[in-house]
N, C-alpha and C positions, 0 to 999 in steps of 0.2 A: 208392524210389517216385518216379515221374516226375510232376511237377505241370504240368498244362496251364494256363498263365497267359496269358490274352488271345490265345490262338491259337498260342502257341509253348510249348515244353517246357523246364522247368527241373528238373534232376535234384537230388534231395535225398539226402543221405547216409542210409543205412539204419542205424537204431540197433541196437546189439548186444543180443542176448537175455540177460537176467539169469538166466533159469532159474526165476524165481519165478512163481507163478500170478497172472495178471492178471485179477482178478475184480471190481475196483472201477472203475466208470466215473467220469470227471471230473464234478464238480458244475458246473452251468451258472450260475455266478455272474455271467455277463454278460447274463442275461435271454434266452438262446436256448431254443428249444423242442426238447426231447429226443425222438428217435425211436430205436427199436431194430429190429434185424433181424426180430423177431417181430411187428412192428406191421403195420397194413394199408397202410403207405406203399408198399412194393414198389419198382417202377421209377418213374422220373420222369415220363415222358410219359403214361403210362396211369394214373397214380395220382391219388387225391384225398385231401387231408388237411384235417380240420376243426379249426380253431383257435378255435372259438367261445368257449370259456371264457377262455383266456389273452389272445388277441389282442384280443377285445372289451374286456376290462378295461383293457388297456394303452391302447387307443384312447380310452376314456372318461377315463382319468387324464390323458392328454396334453391332451385338449380342456379338462378342468377346470383344468389348470395354466395353459393359455393364457387362459382366462376370468378366472382369479385375477389374472393379471398386468395386467389392465385396470383394476383398482381402484387409486385413487390411493395408498393407504397401501402396498399391496404393490409397486406400481411404484416408489415412492420408495425402498423397502428394496432392491429389485433393482438400482436404479441405483447405490445406495451400494456394493453388492457388486461390481457389474461395474466401476465406476470405480476401486475399490481393486485389483481383480484385473488389469485391463488399463489401462495408462497409455500414452497415445499422445502423443508430442511430435514436432515437425518434424525434429529433428536426431538422434533416438535411436530405435532399434528397440524395439517392444513386448516382444520376446523374443529372446534370443540363445542360440546353441548353445555349450556348454561341453564341451570335450574334454580338459581338463587331466589327468583321471585315466586316460585311455587311453594305453597304450604302443604307439602306431602311428607309422609313418613320417610325416614332415611333409607329404609329397605326398598321402597318403591323407587326413590331417586337412584339408588345403587343399581337396580335392575335396568332402569332407563339408560344410565350411562353404559352399562354392559351391552345392552341391545344396540345402542347407537354405534359403539365400536364394531359390533358385528356387521352393521349395515355398511360402515366404511370399508370393512374387509370384503363384503360382497361386491361393492363397487370398485374395489381395488383403488380406492381414493388416494392412498399414499403414493402410488406410482402413476396412476392414470388421471389424476385430478386435472392436470393441465389440459390434456386432450379432451376430457369430458366437458370442462367448462368452455373450451374453444368450440367444440361441436355445438353446444347449446347456444353460444353467442352467435354463431354463423347461421345455423338452421332456424333459430328463434324458438325451438322446442325440442324436448327430449321425451322419448317414450321407452319404458321398460316393462317387459312382461314378467309378472311375479310368478315364480315357480315354487311349488311346495310339494312335500310328500303327502299325497292324498291319504295314505294309510295312517300317517302320523302328522296331522297338521299342527299339533301343538309344538313341534320342533321348530316352527317358524319358517321363514323364507330360506329356501335352499339355493336359489339362483335368481339374479336379476338380469334377464336377457334383453339386450337393447333391440329396439325396433326402428327401422328406417322411417322417418316422418313421412316419406312419400307413399308408404304402404298402409297407413292407418288414419282413421278419421273418427273424431269424437262426435257422437250423436246425442242430442237431447230431445226426447219425445215428450210433448206436453199433451196430456189427456184432458180435453175440455168437456165439461158437463153441460149438455144442451138443456135449455129451458123448455118450458111447456110450449106446445105449438101455439103460435099467435102471440107469444110474449115478445116484448120489445127489449127485454133485459139482455145485458151482455153476458155471454156464456162464462161460467165460472171455471177457474183452473182447478183441475183434479190432481191426480198423481203425476209426478214428473219423473220420468225414467231416463237414466243416463247410461250409455254403453258405448262401445267402440266397434267399428267395422274394420277388420284387418283383411287385406287382400295381398296376395303374392303375385298378382298378375302384372303383366307389362302395360296393360291398359289402365293407366292411372286416372284418366278423365272420368271414368265411370266405375262406381262401386256396385257390384252385384251382391246382394245380401243372401242369395240362394246358393248358386253353384260355386262362384269364385271367391266369395267373401265369407269370413268367419266372424261371428258375433262374440265379443269379449265383454265380460261384466266390468262394471265401473271400478270395482275394487281389485280386479286382476291386472290392472294397468296403472303404472305410475306415469303421470303426465305433468311435465314442468315446462311452462312456456315463458316467453320473454316479458310478458306483462304489457306489451304495446299492442293495442288493438285499433284497427282502422274504424273510425266512427261511422263510416258509411256502410261498409260491407260486414263489419264486425268480424273481420278476419285478422288473425294474429299476424303481425308483421315483425320483422327482425330489426335489430339496431343498425343494420347496413342499408335499410330502406332509403333513408334520406341521403345516403352517399352515392346512390346510383347516378344521378345527374352530374354531380361534380366529377366522378370518375370518368364518365363518358366524355365530358368536356375536356378533361385532362388528357385523355388518350388522343382526342382530335387535335388538341394543341401540340402535343408531342409529335404526332405524325406530320402536321403542317410544318413544324420547325425543322424536321428532318428533310422533308422535300425542299424547303426553301434553302437550306444549307447545301444540299447536293446540287441544286440548280444554280445557286448564286456564288458559291464559294470559288470555283475554278476561274482562272483568268483565260479569256479567249482572245484570239488574234484576228485581226481584219487585214486581209491581203487585197490591196488595190493593184490589180494587174493591168499593165499597159497593153492593150490589144491593137493599138495603131488604128488602121483603117479597115479592119476586118468587118465583114458583114455580121449582122446580129447573130445569125445561126452559127457561123463559124466561131465567133467570139465566145458564144455559150459553150460549144463543144471544147474549145481550147481551155476555158476556165474549169470545166468538169475534169478534163484530163490532168490539168495541173493540180487540182485539189486531190485527186486520187494518188498522184505521185508523192505529194508532200504530207498527206494525212498520216497521222500516227496510227499504225495498225495494231499496236499492243493494247489490249483491253483487259480489264479485271473481271473475272468470273465471280459473281456474288455467291453462287451456289457452292462452288468447290474451293474458292479462295486462290485459284490459279490464275496466271497471266496467259491469256490466249492471243494469238495473232490472227485477228479477223477485223472486220469493219463494223462490228455490232456496237456502235457508239450510241450513247445518249445524244439525241439531237441537240439538247440544250448545252452540251459541252463541246460541240464541234466548232471549228473555226469558220470564218466567213470569207468567201472569195468573191470579190466584186470587180467587174470590168471597168476600165477607164480608157476612154477614147483618146485619139491623138490630139495633142494640144493641151493635155492635162499636165499634172505634176509628174507623170511617169509612175513606175511601180513603187509602191509604198506599203510598208507593214507597220501597223499600229496594234496596240494592246488594249483590250477592254478590261478595266479593273473588275475584280470580283465584288461580291456584295459587301456592304458595310453593316456594322452593328450585328455581325453574326453571333457575337457573344451575349447579346441581350436575351435574357430568359425571364424577364419580369412577369410576363403573362403566364408562363408555365409555373413559376414560383407562386404566383397569386392563386392559381387554381389548385396547386398542391396544398397550400395553406387552407384553402376553402374545403378541400377534401378532409383534411385533418379536423377542422372545426365541425364538419358534418359527422365525424366519428367521435366527437367529444374528446379528442386528444389534443393537448396543447401544441400549437404549431412550433413552439420553441424546441420541442424534442426532435424536430427535423434537422436542426443544425448540430452536427457532431462536435463542432468546436466548443459548444456550450457545455462545459462540464457540470458535474453535480455541485450544487451550491450548498455548503454546510453552514451558511450564515443563519441569522436570526429569522424567526418566522415573519417578521415585518418585511424581510427581503424576498420572501416567496411570492411569486406572481399570483395574480388572481386566477389565471388559467389553471394553475396547479391546484388551487383550492377547489375550483369547480370540478376538476378532474377527480379529486379525491372524493367529493360528494357523489359524482357519477359512479365511481367504483363501489361506494357504499350502497347505492340503489341497485346495482347489479347483484351484489351479494344478497340483498334482501329478497330479490326475486328468485334467486337460485336456491334459497333455503327451502322452497316449497318441495323440492326433490327430497330433502331429508325429512320434512314434516310428513308427507304422504307415506313414505316408506316406513318411518317410525310408527305411524298410526296403525298400519297393517301388521307390522311386526309385533307390537305390544299386544294387539288383540289376539293374534295367533298363539303367542306363548302364554296368554292368560294373565298378563300384568294388569291390564285394564281394558274396559270395553271401548268400542268406537265412540259411544256417546261421552264417556268420561274424558277421552283424549280430546274430542272436539271442544269440551268445556274448558280445558286448561291450555290448549295449544297457543292461545294468544299471549301467554306469559312465558312460553318457551323461547329461549334466545340461543343464538349460535354466534360464537366468536371465531373470527377468522384470524389466522396467524398473519402478521404483517411485518415486513422489514422496512417499511417506508420511514426514512429518516425525517421526512417532513412532518409526519404525524408525531414522531418521537420528540422533535424539537418543539412542536406546538404544545404537547402535553407537559414538557419540562417547563416551558415558559409560563404556561397557564398555572402550574403548581407554584412556580416562583411568585407570580402575582398574587395568588391566593394566600401564600404564606406572608407576603408583605401586608396584605389587607388584614389578616388575622393578627399580626404583630401590632398593627396600628389600633386595633380594637381591644387590645389587652387591658388598657386602663379602664375600659368601660364594662368589662366582664363583672358581673355581680351587681352592677348598677342599672344598665340598660339591656345587656345581653347575657345569656347563659352560655355555658360551654357546649351544651347540646345544640343551641342555636348556631354556634360557630361551626360545629361539625356538620350540621345539616345544610345550612344555607350557604356557607362559604366554601366548604370542601365538597358539598354535594353528596354526602353519605346518606344512604337509605337507613331505615330503622334496623333492618337486619345487619347491614354492614356496620352501623354504629355500635350495636350490641356486641357483635363479633369482635370488633376492633377493641372495645373496652375490655372484653374478656381476655383478649390476647395481651393487652397492656398489663392487666393484673397478674396474669400468669408469668409474664416476663419480669415483673417486679419481684415475684416470689422466688423465681429461679436466679435472680441477680443478673440477668442479661442486660437490664437497664437500671440506672440509678434513680432513686426517687427524686422528684422535683424538690429543689431547694426552697425552704420556707423563707418568706420575705422577712426582713428585719423588723424588730419591734417598733421602730419609729414609723415605718411605713404602715404597720398594722394599726 
């Protein structure tokens, strides 16, 4: 099948037929909208597709994620996640390409390193990595339109233009092969076509494939999503999804706490006024006049912050004037105490910790008095270990952005074909720069323990274990790393950088 990529053709190798019935369509675990040959979609230019259900829900979720990120507590948690995932320093790259597991000629590896650096420059990753990763984390997806020079496609990608996730939708069209009339067999799956529909219209609930929408080829768009998919709707959701309910409950608790403190904090007075033998009506009028006379007319304007002289009081903060007939205790003024336990915030603190747990951030980071612990790894909390693993999963999902871009770039510049890249991409690794002292301490202590085990096994080397076994099983060196390490040792012995190991005494021999 020939692929029309940016105006020129790339030939793909035809897969061999296995002879098995192909009746199962691939699941859209990337949030794409599925269409089949029997739907109303038909052709591209004359067709109309309604995505009201799915597209509208995705739009609402993305807008909700963006509004959630504006709250200080959520923003602080997101910043912790992004700062741990992306570390930018002046002299080090945020992410590096690792091709140690690939058995490729050095020239090919050198070109791959070169093109990857070019991709980082196109993304402005050295300066915009933080914002890029944050946008991907909040929106749950990133889209880039690949721009090339159509006259000289061999020059590679010229620009990666970001696309708002609210304006684009991935479509997967499954062409089913109908069986003979009267047959009870399940229709087989034919060609599967993937493309994108881009619309710049304000009507996000409906995508028109004719007038208001533009069809983009699958290889012209870089798509990186969160990796979280709703099992029911197969819709891509963000990492903020499970924090929606805790955040709403936290806001309600905070509002309730503010209202309670405003209404219960002030002390109010009760005036028991002696009205003698006045009739009820005259006594009521006398009480009202007395209340207006002694009522404090100074009020605080919440809008401007000024003190106003009017009677616009909160009813809950007003004093009470109660009549007392002749024969009572006479005029008396008492004070009603304000609310108690106004400083209790356990419910708010609980919901705040629940919000952080929903975001996979250790709740201990909420307490500013808890400084950074430079102790042993045994003193590191389990929450921090889980958080480090969560950051690792985020990084693994984010590398799809680099893989897809590198795939297109290498095919354009002629380094390798799309099929060749698909065959080796499973062994391509990316190393993120990290300044986490927790991981450093863990690695140091792990190396110390390995050295201790290796020292204990030294009397048994040559009898039960070989040196190669120690390097592989104890220190975890791969075959390439072991051979490279031995070559470096021999080179350093020749140059005199290290002294040769001492020979054991004759008695021990």
